[in-house]
C-alpha positions in Angstrom: -94.4 -28.3 -67.7 -90.7 -28.7 -67.4 -88.4 -29.2 -70.3 -84.9 -30.0 -70.6 -82.9 -26.8 -71.5 -80.8 -27.4 -74.5 -76.9 -27.3 -73.5 -77.6 -28.0 -70.0 -76.3 -31.6 -69.9 -73.7 -32.6 -67.8 -72.2 -36.1 -67.7 -70.7 -37.2 -64.3 -69.4 -40.9 -63.2 -73.1 -42.2 -62.1 -75.5 -39.5 -63.2 -76.6 -37.3 -66.1 -77.2 -34.0 -65.0 -79.6 -31.2 -66.7 -81.7 -28.1 -66.1 -85.1 -27.5 -66.7 -87.2 -24.3 -66.0 -90.5 -23.6 -64.2 -92.1 -20.3 -64.2 -88.6 -18.6 -65.0 -86.9 -20.3 -62.3 -84.2 -22.9 -62.8 -84.8 -26.6 -61.6 -81.7 -28.8 -61.2 -82.2 -32.3 -62.4 -80.7 -35.6 -63.1 -81.0 -39.4 -63.9 -78.9 -42.0 -62.2 -77.1 -43.8 -65.1 -78.7 -47.2 -64.1 -82.1 -45.6 -64.7 -81.0 -44.2 -67.9 -79.7 -47.5 -69.1 -83.1 -49.1 -68.2 -84.8 -46.6 -70.3 -82.4 -47.1 -73.3 -82.9 -50.8 -72.9 -86.6 -50.8 -72.6 -86.7 -48.6 -76.0 -84.3 -50.7 -77.6 -81.7 -47.9 -78.3 -78.6 -49.5 -79.5 -76.6 -46.3 -80.2 -74.4 -44.5 -77.6 -74.3 -41.4 -79.7 -76.4 -38.1 -78.9 -79.3 -39.3 -81.0 -79.8 -42.2 -78.3 -80.7 -39.3 -75.8 -83.2 -37.5 -78.1 -85.0 -40.9 -78.6 -85.7 -41.0 -74.6 -85.9 -37.3 -73.9 -89.6 -37.1 -73.9 -89.8 -40.0 -71.5 -87.2 -38.2 -69.1 -89.2 -35.1 -69.4 -92.3 -37.0 -68.4 -90.7 -38.6 -65.4 -89.4 -35.4 -64.1 -92.8 -33.7 -64.4 -94.4 -36.5 -62.5 -91.8 -36.3 -59.7 -92.1 -32.4 -59.7 -95.7 -32.5 -59.6 -95.7 -34.8 -56.6 -93.3 -32.5 -54.9 -90.5 -35.7 -54.7 -87.6 -33.5 -54.2 -84.3 -34.4 -53.1 -83.0 -32.8 -49.9 -81.0 -30.3 -51.9 -84.0 -29.3 -54.0 -83.0 -31.4 -57.0 -85.3 -33.7 -59.1 -83.3 -37.1 -59.6 -84.7 -40.1 -61.4 -83.8 -43.0 -59.6 -84.3 -46.7 -60.9 -87.5 -47.0 -58.6 -89.1 -44.0 -60.2 -89.2 -46.0 -63.4 -91.5 -48.4 -61.6 -93.3 -45.8 -59.5 -94.2 -43.7 -62.7 -94.4 -46.4 -65.3 -92.7 -46.7 -68.8 -94.1 -44.9 -71.6 -95.1 -46.7 -74.9 -92.2 -48.5 -76.1 -90.5 -46.5 -79.1 -89.5 -48.2 -82.4 -86.1 -49.5 -82.3 -83.4 -46.5 -82.8 -80.1 -46.8 -84.4 
């Protein structure tokens, strides 16, 4: 199971990049800002601080694992969550409202 590696988060203009590991090998991952905002809205996350990411971290890991298991990699080998992936793999149960 892929887990987001602590300290690997990097914010870019339209994507949040992070790294996971699979069998000791790094897996480069990302989530487009549009998909991230959709997740935050779905889970009623109002905070823009780091705790907002923690609220949906499990959901992001679930989506990355679903794409990884389905061998749905980008041409460069990355696993990137697009807005369409939220529909393809579904949303997890809505979390209680966060800060």
